[in-house]
C-alpha positions as CSV (number, residue, x, y, z in Angstrom):
1,M,121.1,107.3,157.5
2,A,117.7,106.9,156.1
3,K,116.7,103.9,154.3
4,V,114.7,104.5,150.7
5,G,111.4,102.8,150.7
6,D,110.6,100.8,147.7
7,R,108.4,103.7,146.4
8,G,111.1,106.1,146.6
9,R,113.3,103.7,145.4
10,Q,110.7,103.1,142.2
11,H,110.7,106.9,141.7
12,A,114.3,107.2,141.3
13,E,114.5,104.9,139.0
14,L,111.8,106.6,137.3
15,V,113.4,109.8,137.3
16,L,116.4,108.4,136.3
17,R,115.4,106.7,132.8
18,S,115.8,109.4,130.0
19,P,112.9,109.2,127.4
20,P,113.3,108.1,123.8
21,G,115.6,110.6,121.7
22,F,112.9,112.6,118.9
23,E,115.1,110.9,115.9
24,E,115.3,107.1,117.2
25,R,113.6,104.8,115.5
26,I,111.7,102.4,118.4
27,Y,107.9,102.9,117.5
28,W,105.6,100.7,115.4
29,P,104.5,102.7,112.2
30,H,100.6,101.8,113.1
31,S,99.6,105.7,113.8
32,I,101.4,106.4,110.6
33,A,99.5,103.7,108.5
34,A,96.3,104.7,110.0
35,I,96.7,108.6,109.1
36,V,97.6,107.7,105.5
37,A,94.8,105.3,105.3
38,E,92.8,107.8,106.0
39,L,94.1,110.6,103.5
40,T,94.1,107.9,101.0
41,K,90.4,107.3,102.0
42,Q,89.7,111.4,101.0
43,G,92.0,110.7,97.8
44,I,95.4,112.2,98.8
45,D,97.9,110.1,97.7
46,A,99.8,108.0,100.1
47,Q,103.8,109.9,99.2
48,A,101.9,113.2,99.8
49,A,101.1,112.0,103.2
50,L,104.1,110.9,103.9
51,E,106.7,113.6,102.1
52,G,109.6,114.5,104.3
53,A,109.1,111.4,106.6
54,G,111.8,109.6,104.7
55,L,109.0,106.7,104.8
56,T,107.3,104.8,101.8
57,A,103.9,103.4,102.0
58,S,105.5,99.8,101.4
59,Q,107.2,100.4,104.7
60,L,104.5,101.1,106.8
61,G,103.0,97.4,106.3
62,A,106.5,95.9,106.9
63,H,107.0,94.2,110.4
64,T,110.3,95.1,110.6
65,T,109.7,98.8,110.1
66,R,110.3,101.3,113.3
67,I,109.7,105.0,113.0
68,S,110.7,107.9,115.4
69,Y,108.9,110.5,116.9
70,R,110.0,113.1,114.2
71,Q,108.6,111.3,111.5
72,L,105.2,110.6,113.1
73,D,105.2,114.8,113.9
74,I,105.8,115.2,110.2
75,A,103.0,112.9,109.2
76,I,100.7,114.1,111.7
77,R,102.0,117.9,110.3
78,N,100.9,116.6,106.5
79,A,97.8,115.4,107.3
80,L,96.6,118.7,108.9
81,R,97.9,120.6,105.9
82,L,96.5,118.1,103.2
83,S,93.0,117.5,104.7
84,S,89.9,119.7,104.4
85,D,88.6,117.5,107.1
86,P,88.9,119.2,111.0
87,A,88.4,115.3,112.2
88,I,91.2,113.8,110.7
89,A,93.1,113.0,113.8
90,L,89.8,111.1,115.4
91,R,89.3,109.5,111.8
92,A,92.5,108.1,111.8
93,G,92.3,107.3,115.5
94,Q,89.3,104.9,114.7
95,R,91.4,102.7,112.2
96,M,93.6,102.1,115.4
97,R,93.4,98.9,117.6
98,V,94.8,98.7,120.9
99,T,96.1,95.6,120.1
100,S,98.5,97.5,117.6
101,Y,100.6,98.8,120.7
102,G,101.7,94.8,121.7
103,M,102.3,93.8,125.7
104,Y,101.0,98.0,126.5
105,G,98.2,97.1,124.7
106,Y,97.4,93.9,125.7
107,A,98.0,95.4,129.1
108,L,95.3,98.2,128.8
109,L,92.9,95.1,127.6
110,S,93.5,93.3,130.9
111,S,92.5,96.1,133.1
112,A,89.8,95.6,135.6
113,T,88.0,99.0,135.0
114,H,88.4,102.0,133.2
115,A,90.2,103.7,135.7
116,E,92.5,101.4,136.0
117,A,93.3,101.4,132.5
118,R,93.7,105.1,132.6
119,S,96.0,105.1,135.4
120,F,97.9,102.1,133.8
121,A,98.0,104.4,130.6
122,A,99.2,107.6,132.4
123,R,101.9,105.7,134.7
124,Y,103.3,104.2,131.2
125,V,103.0,106.3,128.3
């Protein structure tokens, strides 16, 4: 019987991990907060931006708040519907900081080159 090398074992471990659920609240709310801030700057009420997401504007600043991918998806769809700015996603993204992503963000910052950061991001997205 052939032995599985370290690389093969690592690949097997990656394949066996299941992705987080669409409803699982595990993400920080920074991305939704950036979307809401950009929409507010455009004169759109925060509650309209959060409609259907099950969140309030005050929850976006609480360190205990976690969001699901579904909630982020709803906020993005609301932004696209409410904003007349075709670059709303880019403007909201400009409000984000890599450190908002915790250890993942710090790992990106510690990459020696752009290529290393892209490789890391692609591997651990």
